[in-house]
PDB file of N, CA, C and O in Angstrom:
ATOM      1  N   MET A   1       5.214  -5.840  -8.691  1.00  0.00           N
ATOM      2  CA  MET A   1       6.595  -5.484  -8.449  1.00  0.00           C
ATOM      3  C   MET A   1       6.718  -3.967  -8.367  1.00  0.00           C
ATOM      4  O   MET A   1       6.070  -3.234  -9.115  1.00  0.00           O
ATOM      5  N   ILE A   2       7.554  -3.516  -7.454  1.00  0.00           N
ATOM      6  CA  ILE A   2       7.760  -2.088  -7.246  1.00  0.00           C
ATOM      7  C   ILE A   2       8.928  -1.623  -8.098  1.00  0.00           C
ATOM      8  O   ILE A   2      10.004  -2.221  -8.071  1.00  0.00           O
ATOM      9  N   ALA A   3       8.711  -0.559  -8.852  1.00  0.00           N
ATOM     10  CA  ALA A   3       9.781   0.008  -9.665  1.00  0.00           C
ATOM     11  C   ALA A   3      10.823   0.632  -8.748  1.00  0.00           C
ATOM     12  O   ALA A   3      10.486   1.088  -7.655  1.00  0.00           O
ATOM     13  N   PRO A   4      12.095   0.661  -9.178  1.00  0.00           N
ATOM     14  CA  PRO A   4      13.147   1.227  -8.333  1.00  0.00           C
ATOM     15  C   PRO A   4      12.858   2.648  -7.881  1.00  0.00           C
ATOM     16  O   PRO A   4      13.224   3.016  -6.764  1.00  0.00           O
ATOM     17  N   ASP A   5      12.212   3.459  -8.712  1.00  0.00           N
ATOM     18  CA  ASP A   5      11.926   4.829  -8.305  1.00  0.00           C
ATOM     19  C   ASP A   5      10.759   4.920  -7.327  1.00  0.00           C
ATOM     20  O   ASP A   5      10.482   6.003  -6.811  1.00  0.00           O
ATOM     21  N   GLU A   6      10.069   3.813  -7.060  1.00  0.00           N
ATOM     22  CA  GLU A   6       8.983   3.806  -6.084  1.00  0.00           C
ATOM     23  C   GLU A   6       9.449   3.323  -4.722  1.00  0.00           C
ATOM     24  O   GLU A   6       8.690   3.397  -3.756  1.00  0.00           O
ATOM     25  N   ALA A   7      10.672   2.832  -4.619  1.00  0.00           N
ATOM     26  CA  ALA A   7      11.155   2.323  -3.341  1.00  0.00           C
ATOM     27  C   ALA A   7      11.200   3.448  -2.327  1.00  0.00           C
ATOM     28  O   ALA A   7      11.518   4.590  -2.660  1.00  0.00           O
ATOM     29  N   ALA A   8      10.881   3.115  -1.092  1.00  0.00           N
ATOM     30  CA  ALA A   8      10.932   4.095  -0.013  1.00  0.00           C
ATOM     31  C   ALA A   8      12.366   4.577   0.151  1.00  0.00           C
ATOM     32  O   ALA A   8      13.297   3.797  -0.051  1.00  0.00           O
ATOM     33  N   PRO A   9      12.570   5.842   0.513  1.00  0.00           N
ATOM     34  CA  PRO A   9      13.910   6.373   0.661  1.00  0.00           C
ATOM     35  C   PRO A   9      14.788   5.558   1.610  1.00  0.00           C
ATOM     36  O   PRO A   9      16.000   5.476   1.410  1.00  0.00           O
ATOM     37  N   ASP A  10      14.199   4.963   2.626  1.00  0.00           N
ATOM     38  CA  ASP A  10      14.983   4.187   3.589  1.00  0.00           C
ATOM     39  C   ASP A  10      14.730   2.693   3.429  1.00  0.00           C
ATOM     40  O   ASP A  10      14.930   1.928   4.373  1.00  0.00           O
ATOM     41  N   GLY A  11      14.301   2.277   2.268  1.00  0.00           N
ATOM     42  CA  GLY A  11      14.011   0.863   2.030  1.00  0.00           C
ATOM     43  C   GLY A  11      12.524   0.642   1.947  1.00  0.00           C
ATOM     44  O   GLY A  11      11.741   1.583   2.084  1.00  0.00           O
ATOM     45  N   ASP A  12      12.126  -0.600   1.721  1.00  0.00           N
ATOM     46  CA  ASP A  12      10.698  -0.873   1.564  1.00  0.00           C
ATOM     47  C   ASP A  12      10.186  -1.798   2.658  1.00  0.00           C
ATOM     48  O   ASP A  12       9.315  -2.634   2.419  1.00  0.00           O
ATOM     49  N   GLU A  13      10.743  -1.641   3.879  1.00  0.00           N
ATOM     50  CA  GLU A  13      10.328  -2.504   4.978  1.00  0.00           C
ATOM     51  C   GLU A  13       8.835  -2.392   5.281  1.00  0.00           C
ATOM     52  O   GLU A  13       8.205  -3.367   5.693  1.00  0.00           O
ATOM     53  N   ASP A  14       8.274  -1.201   5.077  1.00  0.00           N
ATOM     54  CA  ASP A  14       6.855  -1.019   5.390  1.00  0.00           C
ATOM     55  C   ASP A  14       5.950  -1.242   4.185  1.00  0.00           C
ATOM     56  O   ASP A  14       4.760  -0.935   4.238  1.00  0.00           O
ATOM     57  N   LEU A  15       6.505  -1.772   3.104  1.00  0.00           N
ATOM     58  CA  LEU A  15       5.718  -2.065   1.916  1.00  0.00           C
ATOM     59  C   LEU A  15       4.679  -3.129   2.243  1.00  0.00           C
ATOM     60  O   LEU A  15       5.029  -4.193   2.754  1.00  0.00           O
ATOM     61  N   PRO A  16       3.391  -2.857   1.954  1.00  0.00           N
ATOM     62  CA  PRO A  16       2.361  -3.850   2.253  1.00  0.00           C
ATOM     63  C   PRO A  16       2.593  -5.130   1.447  1.00  0.00           C
ATOM     64  O   PRO A  16       2.746  -5.067   0.227  1.00  0.00           O
ATOM     65  N   PRO A  17       2.621  -6.263   2.097  1.00  0.00           N
ATOM     66  CA  PRO A  17       2.824  -7.503   1.356  1.00  0.00           C
ATOM     67  C   PRO A  17       1.585  -7.827   0.519  1.00  0.00           C
ATOM     68  O   PRO A  17       0.458  -7.613   0.965  1.00  0.00           O
ATOM     69  N   PRO A  18       1.795  -8.335  -0.675  1.00  0.00           N
ATOM     70  CA  PRO A  18       0.635  -8.703  -1.498  1.00  0.00           C
ATOM     71  C   PRO A  18      -0.079  -9.900  -0.898  1.00  0.00           C
ATOM     72  O   PRO A  18       0.550 -10.752  -0.270  1.00  0.00           O
ATOM     73  N   PRO A  19      -1.391  -9.968  -1.088  1.00  0.00           N
ATOM     74  CA  PRO A  19      -2.108 -11.137  -0.584  1.00  0.00           C
ATOM     75  C   PRO A  19      -1.748 -12.365  -1.405  1.00  0.00           C
ATOM     76  O   PRO A  19      -1.413 -12.258  -2.585  1.00  0.00           O
ATOM     77  N   ASP A  20      -1.818 -13.512  -0.783  1.00  0.00           N
ATOM     78  CA  ASP A  20      -1.627 -14.754  -1.529  1.00  0.00           C
ATOM     79  C   ASP A  20      -2.843 -14.941  -2.412  1.00  0.00           C
ATOM     80  O   ASP A  20      -3.966 -14.672  -1.984  1.00  0.00           O
ATOM     81  N   MET A  21      -2.644 -15.388  -3.614  1.00  0.00           N
ATOM     82  CA  MET A  21      -3.770 -15.548  -4.519  1.00  0.00           C
ATOM     83  C   MET A  21      -4.843 -16.492  -3.977  1.00  0.00           C
ATOM     84  O   MET A  21      -6.017 -16.285  -4.282  1.00  0.00           O
ATOM     85  N   PRO A  22      -4.505 -17.513  -3.194  1.00  0.00           N
ATOM     86  CA  PRO A  22      -5.598 -18.316  -2.621  1.00  0.00           C
ATOM     87  C   PRO A  22      -6.494 -17.512  -1.667  1.00  0.00           C
ATOM     88  O   PRO A  22      -7.602 -17.939  -1.341  1.00  0.00           O
ATOM     89  N   ASP A  23      -5.995 -16.324  -1.214  1.00  0.00           N
ATOM     90  CA  ASP A  23      -6.818 -15.484  -0.338  1.00  0.00           C
ATOM     91  C   ASP A  23      -7.994 -14.868  -1.092  1.00  0.00           C
ATOM     92  O   ASP A  23      -8.995 -14.497  -0.479  1.00  0.00           O
ATOM     93  N   CYS A  24      -7.882 -14.755  -2.410  1.00  0.00           N
ATOM     94  CA  CYS A  24      -8.955 -14.185  -3.222  1.00  0.00           C
ATOM     95  C   CYS A  24      -9.759 -15.325  -3.838  1.00  0.00           C
ATOM     96  O   CYS A  24      -9.204 -16.227  -4.464  1.00  0.00           O
ATOM     97  N   CYS A  25     -11.062 -15.269  -3.651  1.00  0.00           N
ATOM     98  CA  CYS A  25     -11.920 -16.347  -4.166  1.00  0.00           C
ATOM     99  C   CYS A  25     -12.500 -16.014  -5.548  1.00  0.00           C
ATOM    100  O   CYS A  25     -13.164 -16.847  -6.164  1.00  0.00           O
ATOM    101  N   PHE A  26     -12.243 -14.785  -6.030  1.00  0.00           N
ATOM    102  CA  PHE A  26     -12.716 -14.339  -7.348  1.00  0.00           C
ATOM    103  C   PHE A  26     -14.236 -14.417  -7.489  1.00  0.00           C
ATOM    104  O   PHE A  26     -14.755 -14.676  -8.575  1.00  0.00           O
ATOM    105  N   SER A  27     -14.948 -14.189  -6.373  1.00  0.00           N
ATOM    106  CA  SER A  27     -16.402 -14.216  -6.453  1.00  0.00           C
ATOM    107  C   SER A  27     -17.016 -12.828  -6.288  1.00  0.00           C
ATOM    108  O   SER A  27     -18.224 -12.706  -6.083  1.00  0.00           O
ATOM    109  N   GLY A  28     -16.201 -11.791  -6.377  1.00  0.00           N
ATOM    110  CA  GLY A  28     -16.729 -10.428  -6.338  1.00  0.00           C
ATOM    111  C   GLY A  28     -17.101  -9.940  -4.952  1.00  0.00           C
ATOM    112  O   GLY A  28     -18.079  -9.208  -4.801  1.00  0.00           O
ATOM    113  N   CYS A  29     -16.350 -10.327  -3.947  1.00  0.00           N
ATOM    114  CA  CYS A  29     -16.630  -9.891  -2.571  1.00  0.00           C
ATOM    115  C   CYS A  29     -16.644  -8.365  -2.490  1.00  0.00           C
ATOM    116  O   CYS A  29     -15.911  -7.688  -3.211  1.00  0.00           O
ATOM    117  N   ALA A  30     -17.479  -7.838  -1.613  1.00  0.00           N
ATOM    118  CA  ALA A  30     -17.568  -6.390  -1.420  1.00  0.00           C
ATOM    119  C   ALA A  30     -16.242  -5.829  -0.926  1.00  0.00           C
ATOM    120  O   ALA A  30     -15.871  -4.718  -1.307  1.00  0.00           O
ATOM    121  N   GLN A  31     -15.535  -6.548  -0.107  1.00  0.00           N
ATOM    122  CA  GLN A  31     -14.244  -6.109   0.417  1.00  0.00           C
ATOM    123  C   GLN A  31     -13.191  -7.163   0.070  1.00  0.00           C
ATOM    124  O   GLN A  31     -12.752  -7.922   0.934  1.00  0.00           O
ATOM    125  N   CYS A  32     -12.798  -7.202  -1.184  1.00  0.00           N
ATOM    126  CA  CYS A  32     -11.830  -8.187  -1.670  1.00  0.00           C
ATOM    127  C   CYS A  32     -10.443  -7.881  -1.119  1.00  0.00           C
ATOM    128  O   CYS A  32     -10.080  -6.718  -0.939  1.00  0.00           O
ATOM    129  N   VAL A  33      -9.674  -8.926  -0.853  1.00  0.00           N
ATOM    130  CA  VAL A  33      -8.306  -8.729  -0.373  1.00  0.00           C
ATOM    131  C   VAL A  33      -7.462  -7.981  -1.407  1.00  0.00           C
ATOM    132  O   VAL A  33      -6.519  -7.281  -1.038  1.00  0.00           O
ATOM    133  N   LEU A  34      -7.782  -8.117  -2.683  1.00  0.00           N
ATOM    134  CA  LEU A  34      -7.042  -7.389  -3.712  1.00  0.00           C
ATOM    135  C   LEU A  34      -7.361  -5.897  -3.661  1.00  0.00           C
ATOM    136  O   LEU A  34      -6.479  -5.069  -3.890  1.00  0.00           O
ATOM    137  N   ASP A  35      -8.614  -5.546  -3.363  1.00  0.00           N
ATOM    138  CA  ASP A  35      -8.981  -4.142  -3.197  1.00  0.00           C
ATOM    139  C   ASP A  35      -8.287  -3.552  -1.975  1.00  0.00           C
ATOM    140  O   ASP A  35      -7.788  -2.428  -2.018  1.00  0.00           O
ATOM    141  N   THR A  36      -8.260  -4.313  -0.893  1.00  0.00           N
ATOM    142  CA  THR A  36      -7.602  -3.863   0.331  1.00  0.00           C
ATOM    143  C   THR A  36      -6.122  -3.619   0.068  1.00  0.00           C
ATOM    144  O   THR A  36      -5.569  -2.609   0.502  1.00  0.00           O
ATOM    145  N   HIS A  37      -5.486  -4.539  -0.639  1.00  0.00           N
ATOM    146  CA  HIS A  37      -4.063  -4.375  -0.944  1.00  0.00           C
ATOM    147  C   HIS A  37      -3.834  -3.151  -1.826  1.00  0.00           C
ATOM    148  O   HIS A  37      -2.870  -2.416  -1.610  1.00  0.00           O
ATOM    149  N   ALA A  38      -4.683  -2.920  -2.797  1.00  0.00           N
ATOM    150  CA  ALA A  38      -4.544  -1.753  -3.670  1.00  0.00           C
ATOM    151  C   ALA A  38      -4.636  -0.466  -2.859  1.00  0.00           C
ATOM    152  O   ALA A  38      -3.880   0.472  -3.109  1.00  0.00           O
ATOM    153  N   GLU A  39      -5.547  -0.406  -1.893  1.00  0.00           N
ATOM    154  CA  GLU A  39      -5.676   0.773  -1.031  1.00  0.00           C
ATOM    155  C   GLU A  39      -4.429   0.944  -0.168  1.00  0.00           C
ATOM    156  O   GLU A  39      -3.941   2.061   0.001  1.00  0.00           O
ATOM    157  N   GLU A  40      -3.911  -0.154   0.380  1.00  0.00           N
ATOM    158  CA  GLU A  40      -2.689  -0.084   1.181  1.00  0.00           C
ATOM    159  C   GLU A  40      -1.516   0.411   0.341  1.00  0.00           C
ATOM    160  O   GLU A  40      -0.673   1.157   0.840  1.00  0.00           O
ATOM    161  N   MET A  41      -1.449   0.008  -0.921  1.00  0.00           N
ATOM    162  CA  MET A  41      -0.379   0.470  -1.805  1.00  0.00           C
ATOM    163  C   MET A  41      -0.526   1.961  -2.109  1.00  0.00           C
ATOM    164  O   MET A  41       0.476   2.674  -2.168  1.00  0.00           O
ATOM    165  N   ARG A  42      -1.762   2.446  -2.303  1.00  0.00           N
ATOM    166  CA  ARG A  42      -1.969   3.887  -2.512  1.00  0.00           C
ATOM    167  C   ARG A  42      -1.485   4.671  -1.303  1.00  0.00           C
ATOM    168  O   ARG A  42      -0.825   5.700  -1.452  1.00  0.00           O
ATOM    169  N   GLU A  43      -1.813   4.189  -0.100  1.00  0.00           N
ATOM    170  CA  GLU A  43      -1.375   4.860   1.124  1.00  0.00           C
ATOM    171  C   GLU A  43       0.143   4.829   1.252  1.00  0.00           C
ATOM    172  O   GLU A  43       0.756   5.820   1.648  1.00  0.00           O
ATOM    173  N   TRP A  44       0.747   3.695   0.919  1.00  0.00           N
ATOM    174  CA  TRP A  44       2.202   3.559   0.990  1.00  0.00           C
ATOM    175  C   TRP A  44       2.870   4.534   0.021  1.00  0.00           C
ATOM    176  O   TRP A  44       3.843   5.201   0.374  1.00  0.00           O
ATOM    177  N   ARG A  45       2.343   4.611  -1.198  1.00  0.00           N
ATOM    178  CA  ARG A  45       2.916   5.538  -2.178  1.00  0.00           C
ATOM    179  C   ARG A  45       2.779   6.982  -1.711  1.00  0.00           C
ATOM    180  O   ARG A  45       3.683   7.786  -1.939  1.00  0.00           O
ATOM    181  N   ALA A  46       1.673   7.328  -1.064  1.00  0.00           N
ATOM    182  CA  ALA A  46       1.492   8.683  -0.539  1.00  0.00           C
ATOM    183  C   ALA A  46       2.516   8.971   0.558  1.00  0.00           C
ATOM    184  O   ALA A  46       3.060  10.073   0.620  1.00  0.00           O
ATOM    185  N   ARG A  47       2.782   7.995   1.419  1.00  0.00           N
ATOM    186  CA  ARG A  47       3.799   8.184   2.471  1.00  0.00           C
ATOM    187  C   ARG A  47       5.179   8.378   1.859  1.00  0.00           C
ATOM    188  O   ARG A  47       5.936   9.242   2.303  1.00  0.00           O
ATOM    189  N   VAL A  48       5.513   7.587   0.850  1.00  0.00           N
ATOM    190  CA  VAL A  48       6.815   7.710   0.184  1.00  0.00           C
ATOM    191  C   VAL A  48       6.928   9.084  -0.472  1.00  0.00           C
ATOM    192  O   VAL A  48       7.965   9.737  -0.360  1.00  0.00           O
ATOM    193  N   ALA A  49       5.885   9.522  -1.149  1.00  0.00           N
ATOM    194  CA  ALA A  49       5.904  10.833  -1.801  1.00  0.00           C
ATOM    195  C   ALA A  49       6.093  11.941  -0.772  1.00  0.00           C
ATOM    196  O   ALA A  49       6.826  12.900  -1.017  1.00  0.00           O
ATOM    197  N   ALA A  50       5.437  11.813   0.375  1.00  0.00           N
ATOM    198  CA  ALA A  50       5.565  12.820   1.427  1.00  0.00           C
ATOM    199  C   ALA A  50       6.989  12.848   1.974  1.00  0.00           C
ATOM    200  O   ALA A  50       7.541  13.921   2.219  1.00  0.00           O
ATOM    201  N   ILE A  51       7.580  11.679   2.162  1.00  0.00           N
ATOM    202  CA  ILE A  51       8.961  11.612   2.652  1.00  0.00           C
ATOM    203  C   ILE A  51       9.897  12.257   1.643  1.00  0.00           C
ATOM    204  O   ILE A  51      10.777  13.037   2.009  1.00  0.00           O
ATOM    205  N   ARG A  52       9.706  11.934   0.393  1.00  0.00           N
ATOM    206  CA  ARG A  52      10.566  12.512  -0.652  1.00  0.00           C
ATOM    207  C   ARG A  52      10.381  14.017  -0.757  1.00  0.00           C
ATOM    208  O   ARG A  52      11.324  14.736  -1.085  1.00  0.00           O
ATOM    209  N   ALA A  53       9.194  14.490  -0.488  1.00  0.00           N
ATOM    210  CA  ALA A  53       8.922  15.926  -0.553  1.00  0.00           C
ATOM    211  C   ALA A  53       9.407  16.644   0.699  1.00  0.00           C
ATOM    212  O   ALA A  53       9.357  17.872   0.769  1.00  0.00           O
ATOM    213  N   GLY A  54       9.875  15.889   1.685  1.00  0.00           N
ATOM    214  CA  GLY A  54      10.421  16.484   2.894  1.00  0.00           C
ATOM    215  C   GLY A  54       9.381  16.921   3.899  1.00  0.00           C
ATOM    216  O   GLY A  54       9.643  17.793   4.728  1.00  0.00           O
ATOM    217  N   ARG A  55       8.219  16.332   3.835  1.00  0.00           N
ATOM    218  CA  ARG A  55       7.184  16.668   4.809  1.00  0.00           C
ATOM    219  C   ARG A  55       6.718  15.412   5.506  1.00  0.00           C
ATOM    220  O   ARG A  55       7.009  14.295   5.076  1.00  0.00           O
ATOM    221  N   LYS A  56       5.996  15.610   6.579  1.00  0.00           N
ATOM    222  CA  LYS A  56       5.507  14.474   7.350  1.00  0.00           C
ATOM    223  C   LYS A  56       4.525  13.654   6.521  1.00  0.00           C
ATOM    224  O   LYS A  56       3.679  14.201   5.814  1.00  0.00           O
ATOM    225  N   ALA A  57       4.650  12.348   6.619  1.00  0.00           N
ATOM    226  CA  ALA A  57       3.740  11.458   5.906  1.00  0.00           C
ATOM    227  C   ALA A  57       2.336  11.591   6.458  1.00  0.00           C
ATOM    228  O   ALA A  57       2.154  11.684   7.672  1.00  0.00           O
ATOM    229  N   PRO A  58       1.326  11.603   5.570  1.00  0.00           N
ATOM    230  CA  PRO A  58      -0.063  11.693   6.046  1.00  0.00           C
ATOM    231  C   PRO A  58      -0.454  10.444   6.825  1.00  0.00           C
ATOM    232  O   PRO A  58      -0.036   9.332   6.501  1.00  0.00           O
ATOM    233  N   GLU A  59      -1.251  10.647   7.840  1.00  0.00           N
ATOM    234  CA  GLU A  59      -1.762   9.515   8.626  1.00  0.00           C
ATOM    235  C   GLU A  59      -2.901   8.857   7.858  1.00  0.00           C
ATOM    236  O   GLU A  59      -3.757   9.538   7.293  1.00  0.00           O
ATOM    237  N   ALA A  60      -2.903   7.553   7.844  1.00  0.00           N
ATOM    238  CA  ALA A  60      -3.966   6.828   7.176  1.00  0.00           C
ATOM    239  C   ALA A  60      -5.223   6.874   8.034  1.00  0.00           C
ATOM    240  O   ALA A  60      -5.170   6.686   9.249  1.00  0.00           O
ATOM    241  N   ASP A  61      -6.341   7.126   7.389  1.00  0.00           N
ATOM    242  CA  ASP A  61      -7.612   7.131   8.094  1.00  0.00           C
ATOM    243  C   ASP A  61      -8.197   5.736   8.014  1.00  0.00           C
ATOM    244  O   ASP A  61      -8.806   5.373   7.008  1.00  0.00           O
ATOM    245  N   ARG A  62      -8.023   4.967   9.041  1.00  0.00           N
ATOM    246  CA  ARG A  62      -8.488   3.571   9.051  1.00  0.00           C
ATOM    247  C   ARG A  62      -9.911   3.448   9.556  1.00  0.00           C
ATOM    248  O   ARG A  62     -10.541   2.405   9.379  1.00  0.00           O
ATOM    249  N   GLY A  63     -10.428   4.491  10.181  1.00  0.00           N
ATOM    250  CA  GLY A  63     -11.801   4.423  10.683  1.00  0.00           C
ATOM    251  C   GLY A  63     -11.934   3.457  11.834  1.00  0.00           C
ATOM    252  O   GLY A  63     -10.955   2.836  12.248  1.00  0.00           O
ATOM    253  N   PRO A  64     -13.155   3.322  12.360  1.00  0.00           N
ATOM    254  CA  PRO A  64     -13.363   2.434  13.524  1.00  0.00           C
ATOM    255  C   PRO A  64     -13.303   0.972  13.148  1.00  0.00           C
ATOM    256  O   PRO A  64     -13.457   0.107  14.010  1.00  0.00           O
TER     257      PRO A  64
END
């Protein structure tokens, strides 16, 4: 759950949706959906912080 002070200034429409728990098999995958979601949340929080600071949001480096 997102705390009220973490909500994006214009709403949370771009908030990454959490994965459904059946998506995680709990077998220690190298690229777990929970790890991916955690990274997406870090990027989202960085964009929100940039917006609040009045500067352009950093572009996510998604790689090839």
